[in-house]
N, C-alpha and C positions, 0 to 999 in steps of 0.2 A: 503494500500499500504506500509506504514512503517513497519507494522508487517511482511509483505511478504518479504521485503528486509532484515529485521532483521534475518529471517529464512535463506534466501539465503547467508547472510554473514557469517553464521556459517561454511559454506563450506560442502562438501559431507562427510568429516570425521566424523562431527558431526551427519549427518543424519544416519550414520551407527548404531547410537545407538536407532534409531527408528524402526529397524527391528522387525517385530513381533507385533508391536503396531497397533491397529486399528485406522484408521483416514481417513476422506475423503479428507485431504489435498493433492493436486496434486503432491507435491514433496516427499512424504514419500514413502519408499521402500515397495514392496510387500513381500519381503523375499529373502533369499539367495537360489540359486539352483546351480546345476552343469550343464553346457551347453556344447555341442560339439563345439570345437574351430572353426569349419568351418562354424557355424552358426552365428558368430560374424563378424562384419565388422567395418573398421575405420570410424570415424565421419569426413567427408570432411571439416567441420567447425571447427575442432579441432585447436585452435590457436598455439599448438605446432607442428612444422613442422621438427624440427632438432632432429634426433635420431642417436646419435654417435654409430658406429658399435662396438667399444670396450665396450661401456656401455651395449649394448644389449647382447653381448657375455657373460660379466661378470654377468648379471642378470640371463641369461640362465643358467649358471653353478650353480648359487644359487638355481634356481628353480629345477633343477635336483636333487640337494642334499636335499632341504627342502620343495619343492613345492611352491605354491602360497599362501602366508599367508594372504594378503589382497584382498578381491574380486574385480573384475571389476565392475564398475557401467555402466549400459547401459539402454537403452529404447527400446521398440519394434519398429522394423524397419516399416516405413510407408508402408502399402500395403502388408507386408510379416509378419503375425503374428507369424510365427515360426523362424524368424531371429531377430537379435538384433543389434542395432547401439551403439557403445561405446561412452559414455560421458566422463569417466575418467578411465585411465588405459591401454591406448593404447600400452605403452612401455612395460607393463607386458604381453599384449597379443602377442606382437611381440616376446618377449623373450620366452614365452611359446611355440610357434611354433618352435623356434630355438631348444628348449629343448625337442621336440618331444611329448609334451602332447597332449592327445586327447580331454580332457575335462578340463574346468577352472571354478572356482567359480564365480558367477555372481549375483549381486543385481540388479534387474529390478525395475525402477521407472517410473512413468508417468510424462513426461515432454514435454512441447511445444518446438518449435524450439528456442524461446527466452530463456526459462529456461535451455535448453540444453547447449546453448552457454554460458549462464551465470554461470552455474555449471562448465563447462570446464575451463573458465577463472579463476573463483574463486579458484578451486582446484589447478590449475597449479601455479597461483600467490602465494597462501598460502604456497605451498611447494617449491617455488623458482624453479620450473621445467622449466620456460620459460627464454629464453634470452630476452633482453630488446626490441629487434624488434619485436619478437613474442608477447610479452606482449602489445606493442603498437598496433600492428595488431588486437589483441583481443579486446582492448578498442575501436579501431575504428570500428570494426564490430558491437559492442553494440550500438555505437553512430548512425551509418548510417543505420543499418538495423532495429533497434528497437526504434529509435528516443529518446534514452537516451541522457541527458545532461552530461557534464563532472562531474557535482556534483552527478548525479545519479550513474555514474560508480564508483566513489570514494566511495559512500556508499555500493554499491553491493560488491565491492572487498575489502573493509576494508582499503582503502589507503586515503591519503590526496588529495584534489583537485589539489594542486600543483604538486604532484608525478604524477598524472594521465596526467596533462597538459605537464609536462616536458617529460614524456615518449612519448607522442603523437608527440612531436616535432621531435623525432628521425626519423619519416617517411618522413621528408623533406630532409633527407641526401641522396646523390647519391647512387645507387644501390650497386656499390662496396663497399662502406663504410658499408653500412647495412649488406652486406655479411661477412664482417670482424667481426662485432658484433655477427652475428649468428653462426659463426664458433668458437668464443671464443677468437679470436686474438685481438680484441678490447674490453674494457669494456664499459658499459654505460657512465661511467664518461669520458672516452677518447672520445666518440662519441658526447656527448653533446658539448664538447669544439669546435667540428668541424662544428656545425650547423651555417650556415650563412657565412662560409669561402668560398671565391671564388674558392680556390684551394684545397678543402677538400679531393678530392680522392687522389691527390698527397701527401698531408700531411699524410693521413692515410697510404699510402704505406711506407713512410719513417719511421712513427711511429712504425709500425710492424716490419719493417726491423731492426731498431735500438733498439727496446725494451724499449721505453721511458715510464716513469710513468706519471700518470695524472697531477701532478703539473708541470712537465717538459713540457707537451703538453699545459698546460694553459699559461705558460710563452711564449711558441713559438706563440700560437694563438693570442697574443696581438701584435705581430709584423706582418710584411707582405713582401711578395715577397722575394727578396734576403736576407733580415734580417732573415726570417724564415729558409731559407736553410742554412745560416751561423750558426744559433743557433742549428740546428739539427747536423750539423757536429761537433760543439763544444762539444755536449754531448757524441758523439761516438769517438771522436779523442783519440788516446792513447791506445786503445785496440790492443794488439798484435795479430799475427796469432794464437798462442796457446790458447789465451783466447777466441777467436771467435770460434775456433774448439771445445773448451770444451763447449761453450754455445750450439753450434749445437748438440754436442753428448748428452748433457742432455735434450735438447728440443726434440730430436728425440725419447729418452727413455721414456719421460712422454707424448709426444704429445701435448705440450703446449709451449707458448713463454716463453723463459727463458733468464735472463740477469745475467752476473757474473761481479761483481765489485771487482776486485783483487787488493789489496793494496800493493802487492810485498813483497818479503822476508817472514819473520815470522809473518807479521801483519795480515795475514788472509784477509778476504773480506766478501762480502755479496752476497748471491744467491737470485735472485728474480725470483718467479714463478707466472706467470699471469694465472688465471683461470677465466672462464666465468661464471660459476654458481656453486651451491654447489655440484652438481653431479660430476663435473670435480675435485673439491677439494676432494670430497670423494674418487674418483679413484686414486688420488695421495697418499692419506693416506693408501689406501688398498695395493698399490704397495710397499709403504715403510714398512708397517707391515709384508709383505711377505719376506723381506730381513732378 
């Protein structure tokens, strides 16, 4: 069992090096092939549920120019030997459809339901492709459906047990707060400070509206009721109409929450850009590089 988890912990990227090797091991690939795009289908158990439209379009543009460099990982669909269920690479598959591709490179592996979910969680976590709520949902599925302990999950995904436990706690938040995390408007750090807060939803609304950083939220979370409202107002007081308009302009251009701390005159200021994951950060960098 320990050896199996060690192999799983390498992630699918490592398994790509096994293509072409002969082995009876269940999770080794059979080899790469080109598959008609309509024979692939999304994995309903994929922990990643959020696919930003802008990200798909940018990837589609890259695929039109360079094609798909890294193959999609899939398994044979149950009861349909000529069709395949995606384990890792759903975003590439969606973008390939947008790009008008008829075939895509696929590596087919033998994987049980448990292994399929484990692979999907591992790959997404290792690449930071999941937002914190999706990550927590993936961990929860491993625990509930396959009787893994938190320690088991930690070994499978290569994280500490405390990280797994803290991430799972995010599932206790109200649905609107989790939606903010999934959309990138709140970070996991913001969300963790709201766990157990009786007015977490209201606080989340104010945090997103005011563009507060995690340290400010931690300070506010220590207070309660009217003191919290007063503290939020103190952080946002003094911003004039022009500064707020500038924040909205930059936020609309980037599609992310932005805060501008202008010090007046020739003193300059600080621009804060909040991103939810590495893909959003990469999107900002691509936009800056095009200028």
